[in-house]
Every structure is written in structure tokens, then in C-alpha cells.
MIDRENSE-626710 format. One record per atom (N, C-alpha, C, O): x, y, z. Coordinates in steps of 0.05 Angstrom, whole numbers, padded with zeros to 5 digits, always signed. Example, Ala and Ser with C-alpha at 12.3 -4.5 7.8 and 13.67 -1.06 7.14 Angstrom:
2
+00264-00114+00156
+00246-00090+00156
+00264-00066+00156
+00285-00066+00169
+00257-00045+00142
+00273-00021+00143
+00258+00001+00157
+00268+00023+00161
# end
This chain:
108
+02553+01912+01399
+02540+01885+01399
+02511+01889+01405
+02503+01904+01422
+02494+01875+01390
+02465+01876+01393
+02456+01853+01411
+02463+01830+01407
+02441+01860+01432
+02431+01840+01450
+02410+01823+01436
+02391+01834+01424
+02412+01797+01438
+02393+01780+01425
+02372+01771+01445
+02378+01768+01469
+02348+01767+01436
+02326+01757+01453
+02320+01728+01445
+02315+01723+01422
+02320+01710+01464
+02314+01682+01457
+02284+01678+01450
+02278+01658+01437
+02267+01696+01458
+02239+01693+01452
+02227+01718+01441
+02226+01739+01454
+02219+01717+01416
+02206+01740+01404
+02177+01732+01399
+02171+01716+01381
+02158+01743+01414
+02130+01735+01411
+02119+01744+01384
+02125+01766+01374
+02104+01727+01371
+02092+01734+01346
+02065+01748+01352
+02053+01744+01373
+02057+01764+01334
+02032+01779+01337
+02008+01760+01333
+02007+01746+01312
+01990+01759+01352
+01967+01742+01350
+01942+01757+01341
+01939+01781+01348
+01925+01744+01326
+01900+01757+01318
+01881+01757+01342
+01885+01744+01362
+01859+01772+01339
+01839+01774+01360
+01827+01747+01366
+01822+01740+01389
+01822+01732+01345
+01810+01705+01348
+01829+01686+01363
+01820+01670+01380
+01855+01688+01357
+01874+01671+01371
+01876+01679+01401
+01878+01662+01418
+01876+01705+01406
+01877+01714+01434
+01852+01705+01449
+01855+01696+01472
+01829+01707+01437
+01804+01698+01450
+01805+01668+01455
+01796+01659+01477
+01815+01653+01436
+01816+01624+01440
+01836+01617+01462
+01831+01599+01478
+01858+01631+01463
+01878+01627+01485
+01866+01633+01512
+01870+01618+01531
+01852+01656+01514
+01840+01664+01539
+01818+01644+01547
+01815+01638+01571
+01803+01635+01528
+01781+01615+01534
+01793+01589+01544
+01783+01578+01563
+01815+01580+01532
+01828+01555+01541
+01839+01559+01569
+01837+01541+01586
+01851+01582+01574
+01862+01587+01601
+01840+01588+01622
+01843+01579+01644
+01817+01599+01614
+01794+01600+01632
+01784+01572+01640
+01778+01567+01663
+01783+01555+01620
+01774+01527+01625
+01795+01512+01641
+01788+01495+01657
+01821+01517+01636
+01842+01503+01651
+01842+01512+01680
+01849+01496+01697
+01834+01536+01686
+01833+01545+01713
+01812+01530+01730
+01814+01530+01754
+01793+01518+01716
+01773+01502+01730
+01783+01475+01739
+01770+01461+01755
+01806+01467+01729
+01817+01440+01735
+01832+01438+01761
+01835+01416+01771
+01841+01460+01773
+01858+01458+01796
+01843+01449+01821
+01853+01431+01835
+01820+01460+01827
+01806+01454+01852
+01798+01424+01853
+01803+01411+01873
+01786+01413+01831
+01779+01384+01833
+01803+01366+01834
+01803+01345+01847
+01825+01374+01821
+01849+01358+01822
+01860+01357+01850
+01867+01335+01859
+01862+01379+01864
+01872+01379+01892
+01852+01365+01910
+01861+01352+01929
+01826+01367+01906
+01807+01352+01922
+01810+01322+01919
+01810+01307+01938
+01814+01313+01894
+01818+01284+01889
+01844+01275+01902
+01846+01254+01913
+01865+01292+01900
+01891+01285+01913
+01888+01283+01943
+01900+01266+01955
+01872+01300+01955
+01867+01299+01984
+01853+01273+01992
+01860+01260+02011
+01832+01266+01976
+01817+01241+01982
+01836+01217+01978
+01836+01199+01995
+01850+01216+01956
+01868+01193+01952
+01890+01191+01973
+01896+01169+01982
+01901+01213+01981
+01922+01213+02002
+01910+01204+02028
+01924+01190+02043
+01886+01212+02035
+01874+01204+02060
+01867+01174+02060
+01869+01161+02080
+01858+01164+02036
+01851+01136+02035
+01876+01118+02034
+01878+01098+02048
+01894+01125+02016
+01918+01108+02012
+01940+01113+02033
+01957+01096+02036
+01939+01136+02046
+01960+01142+02065
+01985+01152+02052
+01988+01150+02027
+02003+01163+02067
+02027+01175+02057
+02050+01155+02054
+02071+01163+02043
+02047+01131+02065
+02069+01112+02063
+02090+01116+02084
+02086+01128+02104
+02114+01106+02078
+02136+01107+02097
+02146+01135+02102
+02154+01141+02124
+02144+01152+02082
+02153+01180+02086
+02136+01194+02107
+02147+01208+02124
+02110+01190+02106
+02092+01203+02125
+02097+01192+02153
+02096+01207+02173
+02102+01167+02155
+02107+01155+02182
+02133+01166+02194
+02134+01171+02218
+02154+01169+02178
+02179+01180+02189
+02176+01209+02196
+02189+01219+02215
+02160+01224+02180
+02157+01253+02186
+02139+01258+02209
+02142+01279+02223
+02120+01241+02215
+02102+01245+02237
+02111+01233+02263
+02096+01230+02282
+02137+01225+02264
+02147+01213+02288
+02149+01233+02311
+02151+01224+02334
+02149+01258+02305
+02151+01279+02326
+02126+01278+02343
+02104+01274+02333
+02129+01282+02369
+02106+01280+02387
+02089+01305+02387
+02066+01304+02397
+02100+01327+02378
+02085+01352+02378
+02078+01362+02350
+02082+01385+02344
+02067+01344+02334
+02060+01352+02307
+02033+01366+02307
+02015+01359+02322
+02030+01385+02289
+02005+01401+02288
+01984+01385+02272
+01990+01368+02256
+01958+01392+02277
+01936+01380+02263
+01936+01389+02234
+01924+01376+02217
+01948+01412+02228
+01949+01423+02201
+01973+01413+02185
+01977+01422+02162
+01990+01397+02197
+02013+01386+02182
+02004+01361+02167
+01986+01347+02175
+02017+01357+02145
+02011+01334+02129
+02001+01342+02102
+01995+01365+02097
+01998+01322+02084
+01991+01327+02057
+01961+01332+02053
+01953+01349+02037
+01944+01318+02068
+01915+01321+02065
+01906+01350+02071
+01892+01361+02054
+01913+01362+02093
+01905+01390+02098
+01916+01409+02077
+01903+01428+02069
+01941+01403+02067
+01953+01420+02047
+01936+01419+02021
+01930+01439+02009
+01928+01395+02013
+01912+01392+01988
+01884+01404+01992
+01874+01416+01973
+01873+01402+02015
+01847+01415+02020
+01849+01445+02019
+01832+01458+02006
+01870+01456+02030
+01874+01486+02029
+01879+01494+02000
+01868+01515+01991
+01895+01479+01985
+01900+01486+01957
+01875+01485+01941
+01870+01501+01923
+01858+01465+01946
+01832+01463+01932
+01814+01487+01939
+01801+01498+01921
+01814+01495+01964
+01798+01518+01972
+01808+01544+01959
+01792+01560+01950
+01834+01547+01958
+01845+01572+01945
+01840+01573+01915
+01838+01595+01904
+01838+01550+01902
+01833+01549+01874
+01804+01546+01866
+01797+01539+01844
+01786+01550+01885
+01757+01546+01880
+01744+01571+01869
+01721+01570+01860
+01759+01594+01868
+01747+01619+01859
+01736+01617+01830
+01714+01628+01826
+01750+01605+01811
+01737+01604+01784
+01711+01589+01784
+01693+01595+01768
+01708+01568+01801
+01683+01554+01803
+01661+01572+01814
+01638+01571+01804
+01667+01587+01834
+01647+01606+01846
+01638+01626+01825
+01615+01633+01824
+01657+01636+01809
+01650+01656+01788
+01633+01643+01767
+01614+01655+01757
+01639+01618+01759
+01624+01604+01739
+01595+01599+01749
+01576+01603+01735
+01593+01590+01774
+01566+01586+01786
+01550+01612+01788
+01527+01612+01782
+01564+01633+01796
+01550+01659+01797
+01540+01669+01770
+01518+01678+01768
+01557+01665+01750
+01548+01673+01723
+01526+01655+01712
+01508+01665+01699
+01527+01630+01719
+01506+01611+01710
+01480+01618+01723
+01459+01617+01710
+01480+01625+01749
+01456+01631+01763
+01444+01658+01754
+01420+01662+01754
+01461+01677+01746
+01451+01703+01737
+01444+01702+01707
+01432+01722+01697
+01449+01681+01694
+01442+01678+01665
+01461+01692+01647
+01456+01695+01623
+01484+01701+01657
+01504+01715+01641
+01526+01697+01631
+01548+01706+01626
+01520+01671+01629
+01541+01652+01621
+01542+01651+01591
+01530+01633+01578
+01557+01669+01580
+01562+01668+01551
+01588+01654+01546
+01594+01634+01560
+01604+01663+01528
+01630+01652+01523
+01648+01663+01546
+01646+01686+01554
+01665+01646+01556
+01682+01653+01578
+01710+01659+01569
+01721+01647+01551
+01723+01679+01582
+01751+01685+01578
+01764+01686+01605
+01751+01686+01626
+01790+01686+01605
+01806+01687+01629
+01822+01713+01628
+01841+01716+01613
+01813+01733+01644
+01827+01759+01644
+01835+01766+01672
+01819+01767+01691
+01860+01771+01675
+01870+01781+01701
+01866+01761+01724
+01861+01769+01746
+01867+01735+01718
+01865+01715+01738
+01836+01707+01745
+01832+01692+01763
+01817+01718+01731
+01789+01712+01736
+01774+01705+01710
+01782+01715+01689
+01754+01689+01712
+01738+01683+01689
+01719+01706+01683
+01706+01716+01702
+01716+01714+01659
+01698+01735+01651
+01682+01726+01627
+01692+01711+01610
+01657+01735+01626
+01640+01729+01603
+01645+01749+01581
+01649+01773+01586
+01645+01740+01556
+01649+01757+01533
+01625+01775+01528
+01627+01795+01514
+01602+01767+01540
+01577+01782+01535
+01577+01809+01550
+01561+01826+01545
+01596+01813+01569
+01596+01837+01585
+01606+01860+01569
+01608+01883+01579
# end
């Protein structure tokens, strides 16, 4: 019996690969602002009844809750922004790709 594979990747051209990497690079810039906005909205609007029932404990930590979690997630996802700013300041901001979890310029 021959094992079947549910997913057989098709061969992509160089242009398609570059377009895919470029799209992934730009999508990686969306995480930090999204989590920052979620932190602001959660702090303004509050967590509702769920947060009140969860914070009923008398010994809750200052780092517990959704706002600190969103702030930490925003900080952890800020790396692509720092790389973009660094490339912009050095003048090496050509076309961007996403390689190995980091944004890279195609001019390199």
C-alpha cells in the first residue's frame, strides 16, 4: 500500500517566493500594534464580569491580568519594527523579505 499525502506543495517560482516572503514580512509588522491597541482597549473598557471574578483573590500579582499580557506580547513582537527602523535609518531600506523570522532587505 502506498502512503498518501494530503498536501503536496507545488513548486513556486522565484517571483512567487519573493512575493510570499514580502507579504509575510509586512504581516509581521501587524502584531505589535494590534497587541498595543488591545492593551489600551482592555485597560479603558475593563475586563467585565470575568475579570472581577478572577481578581477576587486577595493575593493577586501585579503582572496578572490581560493588560500586562498584551503589553508583554506587544514588546515581544516589536522586533520587526526595530529592524525596519534600523534599516530606514541606515538607508538600506530596499525591498523587504521575511527570512528566518526576521525582516531582511533584498538589497543585501
